[in-house]
C-alpha positions as CSV (number, residue, x, y, z in Angstrom):
1,X,0.5,126.9,50.0
2,X,-1.0,124.2,47.9
3,X,-1.5,122.1,51.0
4,X,-3.3,124.9,52.8
5,X,-5.6,125.6,49.7
6,X,-6.5,122.0,49.6
7,X,-7.3,121.8,53.2
8,X,-9.6,124.9,52.9
9,X,-11.5,123.4,49.9
10,X,-11.9,120.1,51.9
11,X,-13.3,122.1,54.9
12,X,-15.8,123.9,52.7
13,X,-17.0,120.7,51.2
14,X,-17.5,119.1,54.6
15,X,-19.6,122.1,55.7
16,X,-21.8,122.1,52.6
17,X,-22.4,118.4,53.1
18,X,-23.4,119.0,56.7
19,X,-25.9,121.8,55.7
20,X,-27.6,119.9,52.9
21,X,-28.1,116.8,55.1
22,X,-29.8,114.1,53.0
23,X,-30.4,116.3,49.9
24,X,-29.6,115.1,46.5
25,X,-26.1,115.9,45.5
26,X,-25.9,118.7,43.1
27,X,-23.4,119.6,40.5
28,X,-21.6,121.7,43.1
29,X,-21.4,118.7,45.3
30,X,-19.8,116.8,42.5
31,X,-17.5,119.7,42.0
32,X,-16.7,119.7,45.7
33,X,-16.1,116.0,45.8
34,X,-13.8,116.4,42.8
35,X,-11.9,119.1,44.6
36,X,-11.8,116.9,47.7
37,X,-10.3,114.0,45.7
38,X,-7.8,116.3,44.2
39,X,-6.9,117.6,47.7
40,X,-6.3,114.1,48.9
41,X,-4.2,113.3,45.9
42,X,-2.1,116.4,46.5
43,X,-1.9,115.6,50.2
44,X,-0.5,112.2,49.4
45,X,2.0,113.7,47.0
46,X,3.1,116.2,49.7
47,X,3.4,113.4,52.2
48,X,5.4,111.3,49.8
49,X,7.7,114.2,49.1
50,X,8.2,114.7,52.8
51,X,9.0,111.0,53.3
52,X,11.4,111.1,50.4
53,X,13.1,114.2,51.8
54,X,13.4,112.5,55.3
55,X,14.8,109.4,53.7
56,X,17.3,111.5,51.8
57,X,18.3,113.3,55.0
58,X,18.7,110.0,56.8
59,X,20.9,108.6,54.0
60,X,22.9,111.8,54.1
61,X,23.3,111.6,57.8
62,X,24.4,107.9,57.5
63,X,26.9,108.9,54.8
64,X,28.2,111.7,57.0
65,X,28.6,109.4,60.1
66,X,30.2,106.5,58.2
67,X,33.6,108.3,57.7
68,X,33.7,109.2,61.4
69,X,33.2,105.6,62.5
70,X,36.1,104.5,60.3
71,X,38.3,107.3,61.7
72,X,37.5,106.2,65.3
73,X,38.2,102.6,64.4
74,X,41.6,103.5,62.9
75,X,42.5,105.6,66.0
76,X,41.4,102.7,68.3
77,X,43.6,100.3,66.2
78,X,46.6,102.6,66.5
79,X,46.0,103.0,70.2
80,X,45.8,99.2,70.7
81,X,49.0,98.7,68.7
82,X,50.8,101.4,70.9
83,X,49.5,99.6,74.0
84,X,50.9,96.3,72.7
85,X,54.3,97.9,72.1
86,X,54.3,99.5,75.5
87,X,53.2,96.2,77.1
88,X,56.1,94.3,75.4
89,X,58.6,97.0,76.6
90,X,57.2,96.8,80.1
91,X,57.5,93.0,80.0
92,X,61.1,93.3,78.9
93,X,61.9,95.7,81.7
94,X,60.3,93.4,84.2
95,X,62.3,90.4,83.0
96,X,65.5,92.4,83.2
97,X,64.7,93.6,86.7
98,X,63.8,90.0,87.7
99,X,67.2,88.9,86.4
100,X,69.1,91.6,88.3
101,X,67.2,90.7,91.5
102,X,68.0,87.0,91.0
103,X,71.7,87.8,90.6
104,X,71.7,90.0,93.6
105,X,69.9,87.3,95.6
106,X,72.5,84.7,94.6
107,X,75.3,87.1,95.5
108,X,73.8,87.8,98.9
109,X,73.4,84.1,99.5
110,X,77.0,83.5,98.6
111,X,78.1,86.4,100.9
112,X,76.0,84.9,103.7
113,X,77.7,81.5,103.2
114,X,81.1,83.1,103.2
115,X,80.3,85.0,106.4
116,X,79.0,81.9,108.0
117,X,82.3,80.1,107.2
118,X,84.3,83.0,108.7
119,X,82.1,83.1,111.8
120,X,82.6,79.3,112.3
121,X,86.4,79.7,111.9
122,X,86.4,82.6,114.4
123,X,84.3,80.5,116.8
124,X,86.8,77.6,116.4
125,X,89.7,79.9,117.1
126,X,87.9,81.3,120.1
127,X,87.4,77.8,121.5
128,X,91.1,77.0,120.9
129,X,92.2,80.2,122.6
130,X,89.9,79.6,125.5
131,X,91.4,76.1,125.9
132,X,94.9,77.6,125.7
133,X,94.1,80.2,128.3
134,X,92.5,77.6,130.5
135,X,95.6,75.4,130.2
136,X,97.8,78.2,131.2
137,X,95.9,80.3,133.8
138,X,92.5,78.7,134.1
139,X,90.6,81.9,133.2
140,X,90.8,84.9,131.1
141,X,91.6,87.1,134.1
142,X,95.4,86.9,133.6
143,X,97.9,88.7,135.8
144,X,100.8,90.7,134.4
145,X,103.2,87.8,135.1
146,X,101.0,85.4,133.3
147,X,100.8,87.7,130.3
148,X,104.6,87.9,130.2
149,X,104.8,84.2,130.5
150,X,102.4,83.7,127.6
151,X,104.4,86.2,125.6
152,X,107.7,84.4,126.3
153,X,106.2,81.1,125.3
154,X,105.0,82.6,122.1
155,X,108.4,84.0,121.3
156,X,110.0,80.6,122.2
157,X,107.9,79.0,119.5
158,X,109.4,81.3,116.8
159,X,112.8,79.6,116.2
160,X,114.9,79.8,113.0
161,X,118.6,80.3,112.2
162,X,121.0,80.2,109.3
163,X,124.8,80.8,109.3
164,X,128.0,80.3,107.3
165,X,131.6,79.7,108.4
166,X,133.1,83.0,107.3
167,X,131.8,86.5,106.6
168,X,134.5,87.5,104.0
169,X,137.6,86.2,102.2
170,X,138.3,82.5,101.7
171,X,139.2,80.0,104.5
172,X,139.9,76.3,104.6
173,X,139.1,74.2,107.7
174,X,141.1,71.0,108.2
175,X,142.2,68.4,107.7
176,X,142.3,67.4,111.4
177,X,142.9,63.9,112.7
178,X,139.9,63.9,115.0
179,X,136.3,65.2,114.5
180,X,136.0,68.9,115.6
181,X,132.9,71.0,116.1
182,X,132.6,73.7,113.4
183,X,131.7,77.2,114.5
184,X,129.5,79.1,111.9
185,X,130.4,82.7,112.8
186,X,128.6,84.6,110.1
187,X,124.9,84.6,111.1
188,X,122.2,85.4,108.5
189,X,119.3,85.1,110.9
190,X,118.8,83.8,114.5
191,X,115.2,84.2,115.5
192,X,114.8,83.1,119.0
193,X,118.6,83.2,119.6
194,X,118.7,79.4,119.9
195,X,122.0,79.2,117.9
196,X,125.2,80.3,119.6
197,X,127.7,81.8,117.0
198,X,130.5,81.5,119.6
199,X,130.2,77.7,120.1
200,X,128.4,76.6,116.9
201,X,125.8,74.8,119.0
202,X,122.0,75.1,118.6
203,X,119.9,74.5,121.8
204,X,116.2,73.7,121.5
205,X,114.1,76.2,123.5
206,X,110.9,74.2,123.3
207,X,109.9,70.6,122.7
208,X,109.1,70.1,119.0
209,X,110.2,68.9,115.6
210,X,113.1,70.8,114.0
211,X,114.6,70.5,110.5
212,X,118.3,71.0,110.0
213,X,120.3,71.3,106.7
214,X,124.1,71.5,106.0
215,X,125.8,72.5,102.8
216,X,129.5,71.8,102.2
217,X,132.0,73.1,99.7
218,X,135.6,72.0,99.2
219,X,138.4,71.2,96.7
220,X,139.1,67.8,95.2
221,X,142.2,66.1,96.4
222,X,143.6,62.7,96.0
223,X,144.1,62.0,99.7
224,X,141.8,64.5,101.4
225,X,138.0,64.2,101.3
226,X,135.4,66.9,101.9
227,X,133.0,66.1,104.6
228,X,131.2,66.8,107.8
229,X,128.5,65.2,110.1
230,X,125.4,66.4,111.9
231,X,125.0,65.5,115.6
232,X,122.2,65.5,118.1
233,X,123.6,65.6,121.7
234,X,126.3,62.9,121.4
235,X,124.5,61.1,118.6
236,X,125.7,61.0,115.0
237,X,122.7,61.8,112.7
238,X,123.8,62.2,109.1
239,X,126.9,63.0,107.0
240,X,127.6,65.2,104.1
241,X,130.7,63.7,102.4
242,X,132.5,63.5,99.0
243,X,135.9,62.5,97.8
244,X,137.3,63.2,94.4
245,X,140.8,63.8,93.2
246,X,140.3,67.2,91.5
247,X,137.8,70.0,90.8
248,X,135.5,71.6,93.3
249,X,133.3,69.5,95.6
250,X,129.8,70.4,96.7
251,X,127.6,68.1,98.9
252,X,124.7,68.5,101.4
253,X,122.4,66.6,103.7
254,X,119.7,67.3,106.3
255,X,117.2,65.7,108.8
256,X,114.1,66.5,110.9
257,X,114.6,65.8,114.6
258,X,112.3,65.6,117.6
259,X,114.1,67.6,120.3
260,X,113.3,68.1,124.0
261,X,114.0,71.4,125.7
262,X,117.7,71.7,126.1
263,X,118.7,69.2,123.4
264,X,121.7,70.4,121.3
265,X,122.5,70.0,117.6
266,X,125.8,70.9,116.0
267,X,128.1,70.1,113.1
268,X,131.5,68.3,113.2
269,X,134.3,68.4,110.6
270,X,134.9,64.8,109.5
271,X,138.2,63.3,110.6
272,X,141.1,63.9,108.1
273,X,138.8,65.9,105.9
274,X,138.5,69.5,105.0
275,X,135.8,72.1,104.0
276,X,136.1,75.6,102.4
277,X,134.0,78.7,102.8
278,X,134.3,82.2,101.3
279,X,132.5,85.5,101.0
280,X,130.1,83.6,98.7
281,X,129.0,81.5,101.7
282,X,129.1,78.0,100.2
283,X,129.3,76.1,103.5
284,X,126.2,76.8,105.7
285,X,124.3,75.4,108.7
286,X,120.5,76.1,109.1
287,X,117.7,75.0,111.4
288,X,114.0,75.7,111.9
289,X,111.2,74.8,114.3
290,X,108.6,73.1,112.2
291,X,106.0,72.8,115.0
292,X,106.0,72.4,118.8
293,X,104.9,69.2,120.5
């Protein structure tokens, strides 16, 4: 209201000045001018008050906004910290996954190598089998008779036997003045039926290297030794022999022999010697095909 009054007074003064033109300023003019100065002063005061009010409002607004900025900064800091934690967790998961993938890759590579070795072995066997088939029939288109022949040859390559002199009780063989073939009647095994328990003679079914072993049991005696010998055809090979005046006697011997098909191997009681066998099977004769030739 003061501002409006001042503006009205100022307007009146301006009108009076316009009407009077160049006339001499009267006391009313002086009064008007005085009012005019007073109005300007009041106007300045009002404007200063408005400026102070605006400054106060601006300061208030700044004070109001300042806490909000700090809150936002704190929230952003918290969010950044959470993102860092999540990033570290993700990095750890990626490293673990990379380790697992590396282990699986190594295992797969090992499996591939093993499979490669197996495939190579199978190929080698296939080549060997193809060569064997070619040597027998010349092709894989075998007839029934050829298959039977291959089966027979396969069975002939499986040769092994072991036997003792008696099956039960106790029996003494000898002494006899001349060497005599011993017949081992109690057969433990006779794969390939190359040993004849009726004659005591082993006959080689295929050409190859065979290994033979004899074990001998007897009684000590002052004038009677315990002994026997291993023979190939008519050839003396080795002897298992012992002579002592008392107590029991146990001795053994063996040899590996290259035999042709039809060669025979047998055991002879040593001249003027004896051997003993019982249900415990102390005295035995064994032979095995090591490999064909």
